[in-house]
Backbone bond lengths (Angstrom), bond angles and torsions (degrees), N, CA, C in turn:
res aa  C-N    CA-C-N  psi(-1)  N-CA   C-N-CA  omega(-1)  CA-C   N-CA-C  phi
1 X - - - 1.445 - - 1.528 107.83 -
2 X 1.377 116.93 123.83 1.454 117.80 -179.89 1.556 109.24 -99.81
3 X 1.340 112.94 146.98 1.478 117.84 -179.34 1.493 107.47 -87.51
4 X 1.328 113.74 149.76 1.493 122.89 178.29 1.542 103.24 -68.84
5 X 1.362 119.31 125.62 1.463 127.16 -176.16 1.564 108.26 -95.20
6 X 1.309 117.29 -36.95 1.450 121.90 -175.10 1.467 114.55 -148.21
7 X 1.304 117.95 161.58 1.440 121.91 177.18 1.589 106.32 -135.36
8 X 1.295 113.10 164.88 1.472 116.47 172.95 1.514 112.47 -86.87
9 X 1.325 117.02 132.83 1.418 120.78 -179.40 1.589 108.57 -61.74
10 X 1.358 115.92 133.61 1.462 119.17 -178.16 1.474 113.14 -63.15
11 X 1.320 118.35 -22.88 1.432 122.90 -176.71 1.550 114.76 -88.54
12 X 1.352 114.47 -59.14 1.463 119.86 -171.33 1.555 109.88 -104.31
13 X 1.357 117.97 -6.58 1.416 123.48 179.48 1.571 114.59 68.13
14 X 1.314 118.54 9.88 1.429 120.38 175.91 1.519 111.49 -78.13
15 X 1.345 116.78 146.76 1.501 119.84 -178.55 1.557 105.75 -63.09
16 X 1.332 113.47 136.90 1.455 120.24 178.99 1.549 108.73 -133.91
17 X 1.317 119.45 132.51 1.444 120.83 -177.43 1.531 110.23 -69.88
18 X 1.294 112.98 149.93 1.467 119.14 176.85 1.544 112.78 -83.86
19 X 1.331 113.35 -48.34 1.468 117.82 -173.80 1.477 107.59 -77.03
20 X 1.390 117.11 135.40 1.426 125.86 176.14 1.511 115.16 69.46
21 X 1.284 118.62 11.29 1.509 124.95 177.84 1.437 112.27 -91.08
22 X 1.380 121.03 104.87 1.426 123.18 -174.95 1.522 112.82 -72.97
23 X 1.401 115.41 -12.58 1.478 119.93 -177.66 1.486 111.02 -105.77
24 X 1.317 119.82 11.96 1.440 126.64 -179.17 1.561 111.15 -51.67
25 X 1.292 120.87 131.19 1.426 131.79 10.88 1.541 115.81 -88.32
26 X 1.349 117.45 7.33 1.448 122.66 -177.66 1.587 106.00 -86.81
27 X 1.347 116.57 162.56 1.422 121.93 175.32 1.501 116.14 -83.97
28 X 1.317 115.33 -23.61 1.448 121.03 -178.90 1.512 112.76 -152.99
29 X 1.326 116.23 169.46 1.488 121.62 175.08 1.543 109.06 -63.07
30 X 1.280 117.06 -36.10 1.468 118.25 -179.53 1.580 111.26 -59.30
31 X 1.330 115.26 -48.48 1.496 119.28 -179.98 1.452 110.55 -64.38
32 X 1.289 118.55 -38.42 1.464 123.26 178.91 1.532 111.57 -63.34
33 X 1.334 118.19 -44.71 1.476 123.73 177.80 1.507 111.78 -66.72
34 X 1.316 118.39 -39.97 1.487 122.45 176.65 1.509 110.13 -59.04
35 X 1.322 114.95 -43.24 1.541 118.62 177.57 1.480 109.93 -66.30
36 X 1.317 120.64 -45.20 1.468 123.13 179.11 1.542 111.41 -59.59
37 X 1.329 117.52 -41.02 1.390 122.87 178.45 1.521 113.40 -62.82
38 X 1.361 115.09 -37.69 1.462 123.92 178.62 1.590 107.35 -62.23
39 X 1.298 117.70 -43.79 1.506 121.56 177.67 1.528 107.05 -62.41
40 X 1.293 117.47 -48.27 1.441 120.92 -172.66 1.513 112.50 -63.57
41 X 1.338 116.46 -34.42 1.505 118.21 -179.19 1.533 113.20 -95.40
42 X 1.377 114.44 15.37 1.495 117.81 176.70 1.496 115.99 69.06
43 X 1.372 115.19 17.65 1.493 117.48 177.60 1.536 109.33 -68.94
44 X 1.307 114.98 -30.91 1.473 121.02 174.95 1.562 107.91 -104.78
45 X 1.240 115.48 137.64 1.481 119.96 176.53 1.520 111.92 -141.43
46 X 1.266 113.52 147.24 1.496 118.48 176.40 1.584 104.88 -94.90
47 X 1.282 114.01 129.55 1.502 118.61 -176.21 1.506 109.24 -64.37
48 X 1.366 114.69 144.31 1.461 120.38 177.88 1.454 108.29 165.14
49 X 1.332 114.19 176.93 1.487 118.28 177.94 1.479 110.68 -77.93
50 X 1.305 113.56 148.94 1.465 120.39 179.32 1.535 107.98 -68.43
51 X 1.385 115.19 139.53 1.466 122.23 -178.66 1.542 107.74 -73.75
52 X 1.347 117.46 144.13 1.468 120.12 -178.90 1.572 108.04 -64.09
53 X 1.271 116.19 148.78 1.453 124.57 -179.28 1.493 109.90 -65.95
54 X 1.332 118.82 -42.84 1.478 123.92 179.99 1.535 112.22 -129.28
55 X 1.297 116.46 137.07 1.458 117.62 178.80 1.538 110.98 -70.90
56 X 1.307 115.20 115.83 1.512 118.16 -176.18 1.533 114.76 -66.92
57 X 1.341 117.99 -24.13 1.444 122.12 177.33 1.512 114.01 -83.48
58 X 1.266 117.15 -7.68 1.468 120.51 -178.80 1.477 111.00 -95.26
59 X 1.355 113.68 130.36 1.452 117.95 178.48 1.454 110.07 -111.52
60 X 1.376 119.67 138.43 1.469 122.62 -179.45 1.487 111.97 -69.41
């Protein structure tokens, strides 16, 4: 049984080592931060219904 030595970076698709890589599964801090920024700016979204603006069960 051979162990997986590297994976493709989810952002740039470059081969990235698994062992000793602090940015895993990304190849670099740059790719990791680009991905984080995409989540922060809503470029990535998880499909689903939009949440209600106000909780109907909550009374002020």
